N, C-alpha and C positions, 0 to 999 in steps of 0.2 A: 476503316479501322484501323487505328494505331496498334501496331504489334510493339513487342517487348524491344526486339533489335531497331525499330525506328525511333524510340524512345532512346534508346541508349545513343544512338547516334546522333540525335538532339543534344546530347550532353545530361539528359537526365538520369542516367545509369548510377545506382546507388555506391555510396563510399565508405558507409558505416562499418561492415564487416573488417574490410581493410585496414581501418584504424585499430583492429584489436577489440573493439567494443564488442562487436559478435562472441567472440570467445568469452569474454568477460562476462556477458548474458548469459551464455549455455551455461557456465561451471555455476554461478550464483543460481541459475535457476533449477540447475539439478540438484544443488544441496537442499535449497526448499523442497522440491519434489521428492527428493530420499527421504526426507524429514517426514513428511506426509505420509507416505506410502510405508513409513515403518508403522503407523498405526492403524491405517485406514488401507488394509489388505485385499490385495485381489480387485480393485478398482482402479487401473491405473488411467483408464482414460477421463474418469470422473476428477481424480486429482488434475491431471494435466488441465481438465476446462477450468477449475478453481484458480490455477496459475495464470491461466489465459487471461481470465475476466481480470484478476489483479492486476497484470502489466497491461491491461487496457483501458485500467481505470475505471471500470465498471463496478457494478454490485451484482451477487450471485445470489438467486432464489434457488433453495433447495427442496424440493416437495417429495415426500413419500410418506409411508405407514409409520408408525410410532417403533422405535427400537432396531432400525436398520443403520445408524450411524450419521444422521444428519446433525446434530450437534456435536457428535464427535470429530465429524470433518471440518466444522467451522471453527471449534476450537484448536484443533492440530495447525490449522493453517496458521491460526493468529500466534500460538505459541511458537511457529517455526521462525517467527520473524521478531526481532526484538526491537518493539514498539507498543505503543499503549491500547489497551484493549479493554473495552468495557462489553458486559452482556445483559440483556435487559430480557426478561422474561414478560413476554404479553398476554394479558389476561383481561377479562372482560371489564375489571375496575381500573386498567392502566390509564392514566390521565396523559394528555398531551405535554402537559408540565413536566412530567415524570420522564420524558422523553429528551426535551430541548431544554429544559431549566426555567426559571422562574427568576423575577426581580421581586426582592423581598426588602421591605424597608428598615434601614438601619436607623434603631431609637437615637444612638449615641452620636452619629455622624449628620443624623437628620437627612438622610438621603437614600435611595434604592440601590439595593447594591444587587448584581445579578448572579446566580448560584448556577452553574452550568447543571446540565441535565447528561444523562448517558451517552449520547449522542456526540460528545466532544471528546472521541477517540479515534486512533488512525485504523484500527480495527474494531467495527462494533458488531455484534453477535445479536441478531434479534431472533430469540428463539419463539418457535409458534406463533408468527407474526398473526396468523390470521383467526387468532384466538382473542383478539382485542376489538373494540368497537372500530367502524369505519373512521371515527373523528380523530382518532387517537393515530390509526395507522396512518392518516393524513398528514400528522406532524411529521413524518418521514419526508414528505417530498420537496421540500425547498432543501433541505441539507443532501438530499442525494442529488440532485442536479445540479444545484448551483454551490455545493459545498459552503453552505453557511447557512446561519440560522438567526432570523429576526424577530425579536421579542420587544415591544412596547416600543415600536419605532427604531430599535437600534439594531443594528446588523454586526453580528459576532462571525469571523470567520472559524472555519473547521481545521485541524491540524491536515498536513498533506504526509506520506499518502493517506488517502482516505476511501473505506470500502465497507459497504453492509455488506454481511453473510446472513442471510433471512433463511428460518426454515419455516415449514407451513406442512400441515397435514393437509389429506385431501378434505374437500369441502364436503364431501357425504357423511365425514365423522361428526360425532356430536360436539358441539358447542364452539363450532368454527363460523367465521364470516367470509364472506367470497372477497377477496382482494380486488377493488374497485381496476377498471381498466389503466386508469392515470397512474396508478401504483404499479400494476405490473408492467408498465411501458417504463418507469425507471430502471426495472433491471435490466442487464445487459444480458443475462441468460437464465435459462431454469434448466436444472438438472433434476433427475431422478436417480435415487443408486440403487436401488434395488436388492434384493435378496443375494447374498453370496452365494458363490458355489458351495458345494458340501465339503470340497476339499479345504478352502479358504477358512470356512466356518470351524473345521476341525483345527486348524492352526490357530484360531483365535482363541479357542478354548485354551490351549496351551499357553499363549502369549499373553492373552488377555483374565486367565482365570483367576490369578491370585493377587493381581494389582491393577491399579490402572495404567493403562499406557501413557498416560499424559505424565506421571509423577516424575517420571525419568527424562523429559523432553526438555531439550535445551535450545534456545534460539540458533540458528544457522547462518540468520542474515541480519543487518542492522536496516532499520527504516532508510536511512541515506542509499544503503544499496538498493533497495526497492527504487526509490527516485531515480537513480541513474538509468537502472534498465526500464523505466518509464519512458524516460528522455530517450533511447536506444530504439524503443518499441517506435515512437514518434516518429524515427526518422527512416523508418522501412519503407521502400519505393513502393508504389501503386501506380502501376500504367493506367492510361485511361480508358484501355478496352475492359480491364477489371473491373474499374468504377462505374464503368457502363452497365457491366453485367449485373453488378450488385445492385444498383438502380432499377434494373429489368426485372429482377428476382423479387425484390420488394412490391414494385409496381403491380405486378402480377398478381399478388395476394388483394389487391383493392378490387380485383374485376373478377376473381374466381366464385363461381356459381355455387361454390359450397362454403362461402364465408360470408357472413353479414357484416365484419369489421375487418379489414385488412390492417397492415403493419404500418406506421407511422414514420414520416422523415427520420424519426429520432433511432426508429429500428435500423435504418439505413446506414446512418453513422456508426451505429454499435457494432453493427456486421463488420462492418468497414475495419474500425479499431480493433476488434477481437481478432480477425483476420490479419492484421500487421503483428499482434503477439504471438499467434499462431506461427507464423512464417518466422519470427524471430527465435522462437522457442526451437524450431526445427533447423536453426543456423543458417536460414537465408536470410538476405537482405531484402528481397522483395517478394509480394505477394501473389500466389497462383491461384487459379480459378478453385483449383482443389480445397485451398484453404476455406474459401467462402461456401465451398458446399458442405464442408465438414462441419461448420459452425451453424450454417442456416437453420437448421430444425432447433438447437439450444436457444438459438438468439429470437429466432420470429413465431415459434410454436405459441408459446404462453400468450403473445400479444393478439392471437388472432382469434376470433368468435365464429366456429360452424354455425351455420344454419339449422332450423330446427329439422329439415328435411336431413340433412347429412348427420345428425345425431341419430336419428332414426335409422341411417343407414349403417351407425356405427363407423363413421369417418372421424376420424381424430385430426386435430390441427397439425400433426407431424405428418400423417399420410398425405394431407395436402401440401404441404411444404415438399414432400418427395416428389410428388406428382408435377409442381411447379419446375423442380429441378431438370426433371427429365423433359418437358417442353421447352425450356429455355436456352437459347443456342449459347454455348459455351465459346468464349473467345481463345485464341492461340493462347499456349501456356507455355510458347519456348523462353527460356530465363534471357537475360540482358545479355547482350551482344559482350562474349569474351569472358562470361562469368559461368560457375558452376554453383551449385548449392553449397551454403556456407560461406559464399564470397571469395573463394578461391580462385586465382587465374590458373587457366589451363596449362 
């Protein structure tokens, strides 16, 4: 097994933080996080995960009962960044062309003209995504994976950065369609906001009771700032032992007796990318096994399908992921040679 010290001695130790990019990332990320937390109170771990997914170039699925702030979280994140934002309210009669766009024949020019749909934005809010039909849901597949849309044989690139923040109600609620496995696999992470604590709810009545907190919210970062942060996250170092650990954790889901569908190779990539972003937000230029462990449930659980017996035993996918983490050997988590968290020399 290759340790961090061995990797550093081979010249693979990271240098991103020493250049000052780490401090810039932390400062900008803290501004965005502070802006979101000024609206979404009492849920710092949820806000951090949303920011992690943004910097990891992923998409976020927010699942919970109505009224707990799913759409508010998506809107607040979008408004905190000065970029293009579009909101799609998914309904049973929504058509795929409403999402992607449509080619319309121009009588004067005697040719077809493409009219972009709501997907052509940097932050796309998909509200109640599981209220639309599977056909309409599938219109998002190409755009979420390849960041492009193909209409009538013509391919159109989507803007960058590009992130879909979708909300959905639990499938047992009326008027919902379960998301297909391929659709869920496109989302890097799923999060459940949950009810606030009594104290947070009391403070919310005082802060949000008279007016919407979004009214006074102003952008604290620009789209080009986010692109720079994404480039910094890509440079975060991952040792071979940590890569192997990610592969082992994901592979274990494919052989677990409580699961009839394990995680895909795309899940492994998403887990590693999210771990890079999490390490960068923590001020580190390298990934620790702890980063993978903290993100394993949000990144993997929504992709897994428990067996009928596991459902009878009330075993959730999150519980299976935690069981796998306990059984999978953890590599050494010593930092790269001569470095401390944050990229500082001792």
